[in-house]
PDBQT receptor file of N, H, CA, C and O in Angstrom, charges set to zero:
ATOM      1  N   MET A   1     225.276 134.972-186.944  1.00  0.00    +0.000 N 
ATOM      2  CA  MET A   1     225.026 133.592-186.715  1.00  0.00    +0.000 C 
ATOM      3  C   MET A   1     224.767 133.190-185.445  1.00  0.00    +0.000 C 
ATOM      4  O   MET A   1     223.953 132.311-185.159  1.00  0.00    +0.000 OA
ATOM      5  N   HIS A   2     225.566 133.926-184.512  1.00  0.00    +0.000 N 
ATOM      6  H   HIS A   2     226.227 134.639-184.744  1.00  0.00    +0.000 HD
ATOM      7  CA  HIS A   2     225.440 133.480-183.025  1.00  0.00    +0.000 C 
ATOM      8  C   HIS A   2     224.084 133.800-182.573  1.00  0.00    +0.000 C 
ATOM      9  O   HIS A   2     223.406 132.999-181.930  1.00  0.00    +0.000 OA
ATOM     10  N   GLN A   3     223.648 135.090-182.942  1.00  0.00    +0.000 N 
ATOM     11  H   GLN A   3     224.199 135.741-183.465  1.00  0.00    +0.000 HD
ATOM     12  CA  GLN A   3     222.255 135.433-182.477  1.00  0.00    +0.000 C 
ATOM     13  C   GLN A   3     221.236 134.571-183.032  1.00  0.00    +0.000 C 
ATOM     14  O   GLN A   3     220.211 134.495-182.354  1.00  0.00    +0.000 OA
ATOM     15  N   PHE A   4     221.274 133.919-184.081  1.00  0.00    +0.000 N 
ATOM     16  H   PHE A   4     222.106 133.980-184.631  1.00  0.00    +0.000 HD
ATOM     17  CA  PHE A   4     220.354 133.151-184.718  1.00  0.00    +0.000 C 
ATOM     18  C   PHE A   4     220.234 131.788-183.930  1.00  0.00    +0.000 C 
ATOM     19  O   PHE A   4     219.141 131.269-183.703  1.00  0.00    +0.000 OA
ATOM     20  N   ARG A   5     221.288 131.315-183.581  1.00  0.00    +0.000 N 
ATOM     21  H   ARG A   5     222.176 131.737-183.766  1.00  0.00    +0.000 HD
ATOM     22  CA  ARG A   5     221.419 130.144-182.737  1.00  0.00    +0.000 C 
ATOM     23  C   ARG A   5     220.822 130.370-181.478  1.00  0.00    +0.000 C 
ATOM     24  O   ARG A   5     219.997 129.543-181.087  1.00  0.00    +0.000 OA
ATOM     25  N   ASP A   6     221.117 131.420-180.724  1.00  0.00    +0.000 N 
ATOM     26  H   ASP A   6     221.787 132.091-181.041  1.00  0.00    +0.000 HD
ATOM     27  CA  ASP A   6     220.504 131.762-179.406  1.00  0.00    +0.000 C 
ATOM     28  C   ASP A   6     218.898 131.760-179.472  1.00  0.00    +0.000 C 
ATOM     29  O   ASP A   6     218.200 131.148-178.664  1.00  0.00    +0.000 OA
ATOM     30  N   LYS A   7     218.395 132.541-180.562  1.00  0.00    +0.000 N 
ATOM     31  H   LYS A   7     218.963 133.038-181.219  1.00  0.00    +0.000 HD
ATOM     32  CA  LYS A   7     216.956 132.471-180.886  1.00  0.00    +0.000 C 
ATOM     33  C   LYS A   7     216.352 131.170-181.000  1.00  0.00    +0.000 C 
ATOM     34  O   LYS A   7     215.275 130.930-180.454  1.00  0.00    +0.000 OA
ATOM     35  N   LYS A   8     216.996 130.295-181.695  1.00  0.00    +0.000 N 
ATOM     36  H   LYS A   8     217.871 130.491-182.139  1.00  0.00    +0.000 HD
ATOM     37  CA  LYS A   8     216.569 129.027-181.875  1.00  0.00    +0.000 C 
ATOM     38  C   LYS A   8     216.559 128.250-180.798  1.00  0.00    +0.000 C 
ATOM     39  O   LYS A   8     215.603 127.508-180.571  1.00  0.00    +0.000 OA
ATOM     40  N   GLN A   9     217.706 128.328-179.936  1.00  0.00    +0.000 N 
ATOM     41  H   GLN A   9     218.483 128.930-180.121  1.00  0.00    +0.000 HD
ATOM     42  CA  GLN A   9     217.576 127.656-178.532  1.00  0.00    +0.000 C 
ATOM     43  C   GLN A   9     216.476 128.113-177.647  1.00  0.00    +0.000 C 
ATOM     44  O   GLN A   9     215.846 127.359-176.906  1.00  0.00    +0.000 OA
ATOM     45  N   ILE A  10     216.267 129.477-177.774  1.00  0.00    +0.000 N 
ATOM     46  H   ILE A  10     216.779 130.089-178.376  1.00  0.00    +0.000 HD
ATOM     47  CA  ILE A  10     215.086 130.018-176.920  1.00  0.00    +0.000 C 
ATOM     48  C   ILE A  10     213.751 129.429-177.417  1.00  0.00    +0.000 C 
ATOM     49  O   ILE A  10     212.880 129.096-176.613  1.00  0.00    +0.000 OA
ATOM     50  N   GLU A  11     213.619 129.320-178.568  1.00  0.00    +0.000 N 
ATOM     51  H   GLU A  11     214.326 129.590-179.222  1.00  0.00    +0.000 HD
ATOM     52  CA  GLU A  11     212.235 128.919-179.172  1.00  0.00    +0.000 C 
ATOM     53  C   GLU A  11     212.200 127.334-178.691  1.00  0.00    +0.000 C 
ATOM     54  O   GLU A  11     211.124 126.886-178.292  1.00  0.00    +0.000 OA
ATOM     55  N   THR A  12     213.241 126.577-178.724  1.00  0.00    +0.000 N 
ATOM     56  H   THR A  12     214.114 126.941-179.048  1.00  0.00    +0.000 HD
ATOM     57  CA  THR A  12     213.215 125.176-178.534  1.00  0.00    +0.000 C 
ATOM     58  C   THR A  12     212.896 125.204-176.856  1.00  0.00    +0.000 C 
ATOM     59  O   THR A  12     212.017 124.468-176.407  1.00  0.00    +0.000 OA
ATOM     60  N   ARG A  13     213.440 125.833-176.238  1.00  0.00    +0.000 N 
ATOM     61  H   ARG A  13     214.154 126.430-176.603  1.00  0.00    +0.000 HD
ATOM     62  CA  ARG A  13     213.215 125.871-174.748  1.00  0.00    +0.000 C 
ATOM     63  C   ARG A  13     211.636 126.172-174.482  1.00  0.00    +0.000 C 
ATOM     64  O   ARG A  13     210.945 125.477-173.737  1.00  0.00    +0.000 OA
ATOM     65  N   LYS A  14     211.181 127.273-175.175  1.00  0.00    +0.000 N 
ATOM     66  H   LYS A  14     211.743 127.838-175.779  1.00  0.00    +0.000 HD
ATOM     67  CA  LYS A  14     209.967 127.578-174.809  1.00  0.00    +0.000 C 
ATOM     68  C   LYS A  14     208.993 126.531-175.282  1.00  0.00    +0.000 C 
ATOM     69  O   LYS A  14     207.980 126.353-174.607  1.00  0.00    +0.000 OA
ATOM     70  N   LYS A  15     209.209 125.762-176.459  1.00  0.00    +0.000 N 
ATOM     71  H   LYS A  15     210.033 125.907-177.008  1.00  0.00    +0.000 HD
ATOM     72  CA  LYS A  15     208.341 124.607-176.721  1.00  0.00    +0.000 C 
ATOM     73  C   LYS A  15     208.395 123.441-175.753  1.00  0.00    +0.000 C 
ATOM     74  O   LYS A  15     207.424 122.714-175.541  1.00  0.00    +0.000 OA
ATOM     75  N   LEU A  16     209.580 123.300-175.178  1.00  0.00    +0.000 N 
ATOM     76  H   LEU A  16     210.369 123.890-175.351  1.00  0.00    +0.000 HD
ATOM     77  CA  LEU A  16     209.768 122.154-174.143  1.00  0.00    +0.000 C 
ATOM     78  C   LEU A  16     209.022 122.514-172.954  1.00  0.00    +0.000 C 
ATOM     79  O   LEU A  16     208.359 121.683-172.333  1.00  0.00    +0.000 OA
ATOM     80  N   ILE A  17     209.127 123.925-172.570  1.00  0.00    +0.000 N 
ATOM     81  H   ILE A  17     209.665 124.600-173.075  1.00  0.00    +0.000 HD
ATOM     82  CA  ILE A  17     208.257 124.236-171.330  1.00  0.00    +0.000 C 
ATOM     83  C   ILE A  17     206.799 124.171-171.538  1.00  0.00    +0.000 C 
ATOM     84  O   ILE A  17     206.053 123.740-170.659  1.00  0.00    +0.000 OA
ATOM     85  N   LYS A  18     206.407 124.560-172.602  1.00  0.00    +0.000 N 
ATOM     86  H   LYS A  18     207.014 124.910-173.316  1.00  0.00    +0.000 HD
ATOM     87  CA  LYS A  18     205.002 124.431-172.960  1.00  0.00    +0.000 C 
ATOM     88  C   LYS A  18     204.557 123.168-173.166  1.00  0.00    +0.000 C 
ATOM     89  O   LYS A  18     203.365 122.968-172.934  1.00  0.00    +0.000 OA
ATOM     90  N   ASN A  19     205.316 122.149-173.596  1.00  0.00    +0.000 N 
ATOM     91  H   ASN A  19     206.285 122.311-173.784  1.00  0.00    +0.000 HD
ATOM     92  CA  ASN A  19     204.991 120.712-173.459  1.00  0.00    +0.000 C 
ATOM     93  C   ASN A  19     204.921 120.120-172.153  1.00  0.00    +0.000 C 
ATOM     94  O   ASN A  19     204.058 119.281-171.892  1.00  0.00    +0.000 OA
ATOM     95  N   PHE A  20     205.829 120.528-171.260  1.00  0.00    +0.000 N 
ATOM     96  H   PHE A  20     206.530 121.209-171.472  1.00  0.00    +0.000 HD
ATOM     97  CA  PHE A  20     205.858 120.022-170.033  1.00  0.00    +0.000 C 
ATOM     98  C   PHE A  20     204.567 120.604-169.192  1.00  0.00    +0.000 C 
ATOM     99  O   PHE A  20     204.021 119.884-168.356  1.00  0.00    +0.000 OA
ATOM    100  N   ILE A  21     204.138 121.853-169.436  1.00  0.00    +0.000 N 
ATOM    101  H   ILE A  21     204.582 122.438-170.114  1.00  0.00    +0.000 HD
ATOM    102  CA  ILE A  21     203.102 122.296-168.760  1.00  0.00    +0.000 C 
ATOM    103  C   ILE A  21     201.753 121.433-169.205  1.00  0.00    +0.000 C 
ATOM    104  O   ILE A  21     200.927 121.003-168.400  1.00  0.00    +0.000 OA
ATOM    105  N   PHE A  22     201.701 121.283-170.489  1.00  0.00    +0.000 N 
ATOM    106  H   PHE A  22     202.372 121.631-171.143  1.00  0.00    +0.000 HD
ATOM    107  CA  PHE A  22     200.496 120.692-171.091  1.00  0.00    +0.000 C 
ATOM    108  C   PHE A  22     200.527 119.274-170.526  1.00  0.00    +0.000 C 
ATOM    109  O   PHE A  22     199.479 118.758-170.137  1.00  0.00    +0.000 OA
ATOM    110  N   PHE A  23     201.758 118.591-170.463  1.00  0.00    +0.000 N 
ATOM    111  H   PHE A  23     202.609 119.010-170.779  1.00  0.00    +0.000 HD
ATOM    112  CA  PHE A  23     201.579 117.207-169.852  1.00  0.00    +0.000 C 
ATOM    113  C   PHE A  23     201.220 117.146-168.475  1.00  0.00    +0.000 C 
ATOM    114  O   PHE A  23     200.551 116.220-168.016  1.00  0.00    +0.000 OA
ATOM    115  N   GLY A  24     201.648 118.114-167.796  1.00  0.00    +0.000 N 
ATOM    116  H   GLY A  24     202.192 118.866-168.169  1.00  0.00    +0.000 HD
ATOM    117  CA  GLY A  24     201.264 118.225-166.357  1.00  0.00    +0.000 C 
ATOM    118  C   GLY A  24     199.892 118.520-166.084  1.00  0.00    +0.000 C 
ATOM    119  O   GLY A  24     199.417 118.105-165.027  1.00  0.00    +0.000 OA
ATOM    120  N   ILE A  25     199.247 119.117-166.810  1.00  0.00    +0.000 N 
ATOM    121  H   ILE A  25     199.633 119.454-167.669  1.00  0.00    +0.000 HD
ATOM    122  CA  ILE A  25     197.868 119.598-166.776  1.00  0.00    +0.000 C 
ATOM    123  C   ILE A  25     197.056 118.279-167.110  1.00  0.00    +0.000 C 
ATOM    124  O   ILE A  25     196.113 117.877-166.430  1.00  0.00    +0.000 OA
ATOM    125  N   PHE A  26     197.495 117.722-168.128  1.00  0.00    +0.000 N 
ATOM    126  H   PHE A  26     198.262 118.049-168.680  1.00  0.00    +0.000 HD
ATOM    127  CA  PHE A  26     196.804 116.545-168.701  1.00  0.00    +0.000 C 
ATOM    128  C   PHE A  26     196.822 115.376-167.517  1.00  0.00    +0.000 C 
ATOM    129  O   PHE A  26     195.818 114.756-167.169  1.00  0.00    +0.000 OA
ATOM    130  N   LEU A  27     198.131 115.197-166.975  1.00  0.00    +0.000 N 
ATOM    131  H   LEU A  27     198.947 115.701-167.257  1.00  0.00    +0.000 HD
ATOM    132  CA  LEU A  27     198.253 114.199-165.995  1.00  0.00    +0.000 C 
ATOM    133  C   LEU A  27     197.512 114.628-164.707  1.00  0.00    +0.000 C 
ATOM    134  O   LEU A  27     197.099 113.729-163.974  1.00  0.00    +0.000 OA
ATOM    135  N   THR A  28     197.339 115.709-164.419  1.00  0.00    +0.000 N 
ATOM    136  H   THR A  28     197.674 116.439-165.015  1.00  0.00    +0.000 HD
ATOM    137  CA  THR A  28     196.631 116.141-163.303  1.00  0.00    +0.000 C 
ATOM    138  C   THR A  28     195.167 115.884-163.438  1.00  0.00    +0.000 C 
ATOM    139  O   THR A  28     194.475 115.389-162.549  1.00  0.00    +0.000 OA
ATOM    140  N   LEU A  29     194.766 116.240-164.562  1.00  0.00    +0.000 N 
ATOM    141  H   LEU A  29     195.328 116.643-165.284  1.00  0.00    +0.000 HD
ATOM    142  CA  LEU A  29     193.107 116.019-164.923  1.00  0.00    +0.000 C 
ATOM    143  C   LEU A  29     193.049 114.499-164.873  1.00  0.00    +0.000 C 
ATOM    144  O   LEU A  29     192.197 114.058-164.102  1.00  0.00    +0.000 OA
ATOM    145  N   GLY A  30     193.707 113.697-165.471  1.00  0.00    +0.000 N 
ATOM    146  H   GLY A  30     194.399 114.055-166.097  1.00  0.00    +0.000 HD
ATOM    147  CA  GLY A  30     193.642 112.301-165.422  1.00  0.00    +0.000 C 
ATOM    148  C   GLY A  30     193.708 111.642-164.107  1.00  0.00    +0.000 C 
ATOM    149  O   GLY A  30     192.988 110.666-163.893  1.00  0.00    +0.000 OA
ATOM    150  N   VAL A  31     194.576 112.129-163.135  1.00  0.00    +0.000 N 
ATOM    151  H   VAL A  31     195.161 112.921-163.308  1.00  0.00    +0.000 HD
ATOM    152  CA  VAL A  31     194.673 111.574-161.820  1.00  0.00    +0.000 C 
ATOM    153  C   VAL A  31     193.302 112.041-161.015  1.00  0.00    +0.000 C 
ATOM    154  O   VAL A  31     192.683 111.288-160.262  1.00  0.00    +0.000 OA
ATOM    155  N   SER A  32     192.981 113.232-161.264  1.00  0.00    +0.000 N 
ATOM    156  H   SER A  32     193.484 113.843-161.875  1.00  0.00    +0.000 HD
ATOM    157  CA  SER A  32     191.783 113.778-160.534  1.00  0.00    +0.000 C 
ATOM    158  C   SER A  32     190.391 113.101-160.916  1.00  0.00    +0.000 C 
ATOM    159  O   SER A  32     189.387 113.216-160.213  1.00  0.00    +0.000 OA
ATOM    160  N   GLY A  33     190.441 112.416-162.050  1.00  0.00    +0.000 N 
ATOM    161  H   GLY A  33     191.257 112.322-162.621  1.00  0.00    +0.000 HD
ATOM    162  CA  GLY A  33     189.167 111.826-162.536  1.00  0.00    +0.000 C 
ATOM    163  C   GLY A  33     188.270 112.672-163.372  1.00  0.00    +0.000 C 
ATOM    164  O   GLY A  33     187.077 112.438-163.564  1.00  0.00    +0.000 OA
ATOM    165  N   PHE A  34     188.951 113.679-163.855  1.00  0.00    +0.000 N 
ATOM    166  H   PHE A  34     189.920 113.868-163.699  1.00  0.00    +0.000 HD
ATOM    167  CA  PHE A  34     188.135 114.638-164.720  1.00  0.00    +0.000 C 
ATOM    168  C   PHE A  34     187.586 113.924-166.081  1.00  0.00    +0.000 C 
ATOM    169  O   PHE A  34     186.462 114.129-166.538  1.00  0.00    +0.000 OA
ATOM    170  N   PHE A  35     188.422 113.176-166.576  1.00  0.00    +0.000 N 
ATOM    171  H   PHE A  35     189.335 113.010-166.205  1.00  0.00    +0.000 HD
ATOM    172  CA  PHE A  35     187.988 112.345-167.648  1.00  0.00    +0.000 C 
ATOM    173  C   PHE A  35     186.854 111.564-167.544  1.00  0.00    +0.000 C 
ATOM    174  O   PHE A  35     185.951 111.576-168.381  1.00  0.00    +0.000 OA
ATOM    175  N   ALA A  36     186.872 110.801-166.425  1.00  0.00    +0.000 N 
ATOM    176  H   ALA A  36     187.606 110.791-165.745  1.00  0.00    +0.000 HD
ATOM    177  CA  ALA A  36     185.666 109.917-166.222  1.00  0.00    +0.000 C 
ATOM    178  C   ALA A  36     184.316 110.686-165.952  1.00  0.00    +0.000 C 
ATOM    179  O   ALA A  36     183.211 110.223-166.234  1.00  0.00    +0.000 OA
ATOM    180  N   TYR A  37     184.522 111.833-165.413  1.00  0.00    +0.000 N 
ATOM    181  H   TYR A  37     185.420 112.209-165.184  1.00  0.00    +0.000 HD
ATOM    182  CA  TYR A  37     183.320 112.595-165.150  1.00  0.00    +0.000 C 
ATOM    183  C   TYR A  37     182.866 113.408-166.330  1.00  0.00    +0.000 C 
ATOM    184  O   TYR A  37     181.723 113.865-166.341  1.00  0.00    +0.000 OA
ATOM    185  N   SER A  38     183.720 113.619-167.348  1.00  0.00    +0.000 N 
ATOM    186  H   SER A  38     184.649 113.248-167.340  1.00  0.00    +0.000 HD
ATOM    187  CA  SER A  38     183.349 114.523-168.564  1.00  0.00    +0.000 C 
ATOM    188  C   SER A  38     182.959 113.332-169.626  1.00  0.00    +0.000 C 
ATOM    189  O   SER A  38     182.610 113.715-170.743  1.00  0.00    +0.000 OA
ATOM    190  N   ARG A  39     182.986 112.123-169.409  1.00  0.00    +0.000 N 
ATOM    191  H   ARG A  39     183.269 111.812-168.502  1.00  0.00    +0.000 HD
ATOM    192  CA  ARG A  39     182.623 111.244-170.407  1.00  0.00    +0.000 C 
ATOM    193  C   ARG A  39     181.192 111.308-170.904  1.00  0.00    +0.000 C 
ATOM    194  O   ARG A  39     180.938 111.302-172.108  1.00  0.00    +0.000 OA
ATOM    195  N   GLY A  40     180.236 111.370-169.938  1.00  0.00    +0.000 N 
ATOM    196  H   GLY A  40     180.442 111.375-168.960  1.00  0.00    +0.000 HD
ATOM    197  CA  GLY A  40     178.888 111.691-170.317  1.00  0.00    +0.000 C 
ATOM    198  C   GLY A  40     178.618 112.896-171.191  1.00  0.00    +0.000 C 
ATOM    199  O   GLY A  40     177.814 112.887-172.123  1.00  0.00    +0.000 OA
ATOM    200  N   MET A  41     179.327 113.899-170.833  1.00  0.00    +0.000 N 
ATOM    201  H   MET A  41     179.980 113.907-170.076  1.00  0.00    +0.000 HD
ATOM    202  CA  MET A  41     179.210 115.168-171.613  1.00  0.00    +0.000 C 
ATOM    203  C   MET A  41     179.632 114.974-173.034  1.00  0.00    +0.000 C 
ATOM    204  O   MET A  41     178.991 115.411-173.990  1.00  0.00    +0.000 OA
ATOM    205  N   LEU A  42     180.732 114.302-173.118  1.00  0.00    +0.000 N 
ATOM    206  H   LEU A  42     181.252 113.947-172.341  1.00  0.00    +0.000 HD
ATOM    207  CA  LEU A  42     181.314 114.236-174.447  1.00  0.00    +0.000 C 
ATOM    208  C   LEU A  42     180.526 113.251-175.257  1.00  0.00    +0.000 C 
ATOM    209  O   LEU A  42     180.512 113.422-176.476  1.00  0.00    +0.000 OA
ATOM    210  N   TYR A  43     179.853 112.217-174.727  1.00  0.00    +0.000 N 
ATOM    211  H   TYR A  43     179.864 112.078-173.736  1.00  0.00    +0.000 HD
ATOM    212  CA  TYR A  43     179.114 111.346-175.381  1.00  0.00    +0.000 C 
ATOM    213  C   TYR A  43     177.797 112.009-175.898  1.00  0.00    +0.000 C 
ATOM    214  O   TYR A  43     177.305 111.746-176.995  1.00  0.00    +0.000 OA
ATOM    215  N   PHE A  44     177.292 112.868-175.030  1.00  0.00    +0.000 N 
ATOM    216  H   PHE A  44     177.692 113.082-174.138  1.00  0.00    +0.000 HD
ATOM    217  CA  PHE A  44     176.103 113.740-175.341  1.00  0.00    +0.000 C 
ATOM    218  C   PHE A  44     176.361 114.612-176.442  1.00  0.00    +0.000 C 
ATOM    219  O   PHE A  44     175.466 114.874-177.247  1.00  0.00    +0.000 OA
ATOM    220  N   ILE A  45     177.609 115.122-176.551  1.00  0.00    +0.000 N 
ATOM    221  H   ILE A  45     178.335 114.909-175.898  1.00  0.00    +0.000 HD
ATOM    222  CA  ILE A  45     177.862 116.039-177.716  1.00  0.00    +0.000 C 
ATOM    223  C   ILE A  45     178.200 115.299-178.925  1.00  0.00    +0.000 C 
ATOM    224  O   ILE A  45     177.719 115.669-179.996  1.00  0.00    +0.000 OA
ATOM    225  N   GLY A  46     179.073 114.167-178.858  1.00  0.00    +0.000 N 
ATOM    226  H   GLY A  46     179.463 113.866-177.988  1.00  0.00    +0.000 HD
ATOM    227  CA  GLY A  46     179.298 113.377-179.945  1.00  0.00    +0.000 C 
ATOM    228  C   GLY A  46     178.246 112.489-180.499  1.00  0.00    +0.000 C 
ATOM    229  O   GLY A  46     178.247 112.274-181.711  1.00  0.00    +0.000 OA
ATOM    230  N   ARG A  47     177.382 111.974-179.760  1.00  0.00    +0.000 N 
ATOM    231  H   ARG A  47     177.382 112.149-178.775  1.00  0.00    +0.000 HD
ATOM    232  CA  ARG A  47     176.316 111.177-180.211  1.00  0.00    +0.000 C 
ATOM    233  C   ARG A  47     175.610 111.510-181.612  1.00  0.00    +0.000 C 
ATOM    234  O   ARG A  47     175.574 110.714-182.551  1.00  0.00    +0.000 OA
ATOM    235  N   PRO A  48     175.049 112.813-181.622  1.00  0.00    +0.000 N 
ATOM    236  CA  PRO A  48     174.429 113.234-182.888  1.00  0.00    +0.000 C 
ATOM    237  C   PRO A  48     175.351 113.168-184.042  1.00  0.00    +0.000 C 
ATOM    238  O   PRO A  48     174.968 112.758-185.138  1.00  0.00    +0.000 OA
ATOM    239  N   ILE A  49     176.645 113.591-183.797  1.00  0.00    +0.000 N 
ATOM    240  H   ILE A  49     176.955 113.924-182.906  1.00  0.00    +0.000 HD
ATOM    241  CA  ILE A  49     177.494 113.513-184.977  1.00  0.00    +0.000 C 
ATOM    242  C   ILE A  49     177.826 112.270-185.422  1.00  0.00    +0.000 C 
ATOM    243  O   ILE A  49     177.945 112.119-186.638  1.00  0.00    +0.000 OA
ATOM    244  N   TRP A  50     178.025 111.218-184.585  1.00  0.00    +0.000 N 
ATOM    245  H   TRP A  50     177.928 111.341-183.597  1.00  0.00    +0.000 HD
ATOM    246  CA  TRP A  50     178.129 109.928-184.920  1.00  0.00    +0.000 C 
ATOM    247  C   TRP A  50     176.960 109.288-185.686  1.00  0.00    +0.000 C 
ATOM    248  O   TRP A  50     177.169 108.509-186.616  1.00  0.00    +0.000 OA
ATOM    249  N   LYS A  51     175.738 109.627-185.284  1.00  0.00    +0.000 N 
ATOM    250  H   LYS A  51     175.569 110.260-184.528  1.00  0.00    +0.000 HD
ATOM    251  CA  LYS A  51     174.355 109.186-185.933  1.00  0.00    +0.000 C 
ATOM    252  C   LYS A  51     174.368 109.734-187.268  1.00  0.00    +0.000 C 
ATOM    253  O   LYS A  51     174.016 109.010-188.200  1.00  0.00    +0.000 OA
ATOM    254  N   ALA A  52     174.784 111.099-187.506  1.00  0.00    +0.000 N 
ATOM    255  H   ALA A  52     175.070 111.687-186.749  1.00  0.00    +0.000 HD
ATOM    256  CA  ALA A  52     174.523 111.709-188.641  1.00  0.00    +0.000 C 
ATOM    257  C   ALA A  52     175.631 111.320-189.751  1.00  0.00    +0.000 C 
ATOM    258  O   ALA A  52     175.420 111.430-190.959  1.00  0.00    +0.000 OA
ATOM    259  N   GLU A  53     176.872 110.837-189.172  1.00  0.00    +0.000 N 
ATOM    260  H   GLU A  53     177.043 110.747-188.191  1.00  0.00    +0.000 HD
ATOM    261  CA  GLU A  53     177.887 110.216-190.095  1.00  0.00    +0.000 C 
ATOM    262  C   GLU A  53     177.317 108.713-190.497  1.00  0.00    +0.000 C 
ATOM    263  O   GLU A  53     177.361 108.340-191.670  1.00  0.00    +0.000 OA
ATOM    264  N   ASN A  54     176.823 107.945-189.533  1.00  0.00    +0.000 N 
ATOM    265  H   ASN A  54     176.787 108.248-188.581  1.00  0.00    +0.000 HD
ATOM    266  CA  ASN A  54     176.302 106.653-189.918  1.00  0.00    +0.000 C 
ATOM    267  C   ASN A  54     175.194 106.752-190.902  1.00  0.00    +0.000 C 
ATOM    268  O   ASN A  54     175.066 105.898-191.780  1.00  0.00    +0.000 OA
ATOM    269  N   SER A  55     174.253 107.937-190.766  1.00  0.00    +0.000 N 
ATOM    270  H   SER A  55     174.357 108.630-190.053  1.00  0.00    +0.000 HD
ATOM    271  CA  SER A  55     173.264 107.975-191.707  1.00  0.00    +0.000 C 
ATOM    272  C   SER A  55     173.704 108.322-193.154  1.00  0.00    +0.000 C 
ATOM    273  O   SER A  55     173.286 107.749-194.160  1.00  0.00    +0.000 OA
ATOM    274  N   ILE A  56     174.561 109.289-193.127  1.00  0.00    +0.000 N 
ATOM    275  H   ILE A  56     174.901 109.755-192.310  1.00  0.00    +0.000 HD
ATOM    276  CA  ILE A  56     175.156 109.633-194.455  1.00  0.00    +0.000 C 
ATOM    277  C   ILE A  56     175.870 108.600-195.142  1.00  0.00    +0.000 C 
ATOM    278  O   ILE A  56     175.628 108.457-196.341  1.00  0.00    +0.000 OA
ATOM    279  N   SER A  57     176.707 107.858-194.590  1.00  0.00    +0.000 N 
ATOM    280  H   SER A  57     176.904 107.975-193.617  1.00  0.00    +0.000 HD
ATOM    281  CA  SER A  57     177.579 106.728-195.014  1.00  0.00    +0.000 C 
ATOM    282  C   SER A  57     176.734 105.592-195.524  1.00  0.00    +0.000 C 
ATOM    283  O   SER A  57     177.108 104.972-196.520  1.00  0.00    +0.000 OA
ATOM    284  N   GLN A  58     175.480 105.241-194.826  1.00  0.00    +0.000 N 
ATOM    285  H   GLN A  58     175.176 105.744-194.016  1.00  0.00    +0.000 HD
ATOM    286  CA  GLN A  58     174.578 104.233-195.196  1.00  0.00    +0.000 C 
ATOM    287  C   GLN A  58     173.812 104.671-196.417  1.00  0.00    +0.000 C 
ATOM    288  O   GLN A  58     173.535 103.861-197.302  1.00  0.00    +0.000 OA
ATOM    289  N   ASN A  59     173.424 106.096-196.488  1.00  0.00    +0.000 N 
ATOM    290  H   ASN A  59     173.649 106.754-195.769  1.00  0.00    +0.000 HD
ATOM    291  CA  ASN A  59     172.732 106.657-197.740  1.00  0.00    +0.000 C 
ATOM    292  C   ASN A  59     173.671 106.623-198.916  1.00  0.00    +0.000 C 
ATOM    293  O   ASN A  59     173.211 106.452-200.045  1.00  0.00    +0.000 OA
ATOM    294  N   ILE A  60     174.818 106.758-198.737  1.00  0.00    +0.000 N 
ATOM    295  H   ILE A  60     175.192 106.897-197.820  1.00  0.00    +0.000 HD
ATOM    296  CA  ILE A  60     175.905 106.833-199.975  1.00  0.00    +0.000 C 
ATOM    297  C   ILE A  60     175.991 105.292-200.330  1.00  0.00    +0.000 C 
ATOM    298  O   ILE A  60     175.894 104.923-201.501  1.00  0.00    +0.000 OA
ATOM    299  N   GLU A  61     176.154 104.510-199.410  1.00  0.00    +0.000 N 
ATOM    300  H   GLU A  61     176.233 104.809-198.460  1.00  0.00    +0.000 HD
ATOM    301  CA  GLU A  61     176.245 103.008-199.767  1.00  0.00    +0.000 C 
ATOM    302  C   GLU A  61     175.045 102.444-200.497  1.00  0.00    +0.000 C 
ATOM    303  O   GLU A  61     175.220 101.743-201.493  1.00  0.00    +0.000 OA
ATOM    304  N   ASN A  62     173.745 102.741-200.012  1.00  0.00    +0.000 N 
ATOM    305  H   ASN A  62     173.602 103.311-199.203  1.00  0.00    +0.000 HD
ATOM    306  CA  ASN A  62     172.577 102.305-200.636  1.00  0.00    +0.000 C 
ATOM    307  C   ASN A  62     172.451 102.909-201.943  1.00  0.00    +0.000 C 
ATOM    308  O   ASN A  62     171.889 102.252-202.820  1.00  0.00    +0.000 OA
ATOM    309  N   ASN A  63     172.884 104.042-202.197  1.00  0.00    +0.000 N 
ATOM    310  H   ASN A  63     173.341 104.576-201.485  1.00  0.00    +0.000 HD
ATOM    311  CA  ASN A  63     172.802 104.718-203.440  1.00  0.00    +0.000 C 
ATOM    312  C   ASN A  63     173.685 104.339-204.634  1.00  0.00    +0.000 C 
ATOM    313  O   ASN A  63     173.556 104.785-205.774  1.00  0.00    +0.000 OA
ATOM    314  N   GLY A  64     174.713 103.344-204.167  1.00  0.00    +0.000 N 
ATOM    315  H   GLY A  64     174.818 102.982-203.241  1.00  0.00    +0.000 HD
ATOM    316  CA  GLY A  64     175.668 102.930-205.067  1.00  0.00    +0.000 C 
ATOM    317  C   GLY A  64     176.833 103.623-205.348  1.00  0.00    +0.000 C 
ATOM    318  O   GLY A  64     177.513 103.266-206.310  1.00  0.00    +0.000 OA
ATOM    319  N   TYR A  65     177.187 104.610-204.620  1.00  0.00    +0.000 N 
ATOM    320  H   TYR A  65     176.635 104.900-203.838  1.00  0.00    +0.000 HD
ATOM    321  CA  TYR A  65     178.164 105.475-204.864  1.00  0.00    +0.000 C 
ATOM    322  C   TYR A  65     179.521 104.944-204.468  1.00  0.00    +0.000 C 
ATOM    323  O   TYR A  65     180.523 105.520-204.891  1.00  0.00    +0.000 OA
ATOM    324  N   VAL A  66     179.625 103.892-203.689  1.00  0.00    +0.000 N 
ATOM    325  H   VAL A  66     178.812 103.424-203.344  1.00  0.00    +0.000 HD
ATOM    326  CA  VAL A  66     180.850 103.344-203.142  1.00  0.00    +0.000 C 
ATOM    327  C   VAL A  66     181.140 102.267-203.957  1.00  0.00    +0.000 C 
ATOM    328  O   VAL A  66     182.142 101.584-203.744  1.00  0.00    +0.000 OA
TER     329      VAL A  66
């Protein structure tokens, strides 16, 4: 039983460390302005997806499926 508790604590610590590292990277990217520069690229990638979604939903609404 004692070994199981130790393994559980080790896993919990690993998750905590991973979360701190992820948060640190996210915070560093946010402060450095990476998200402001990548906005155009994300818009370029997402725009066709949004247009397709709008087209499909309008087609479904026009055909009376909703």
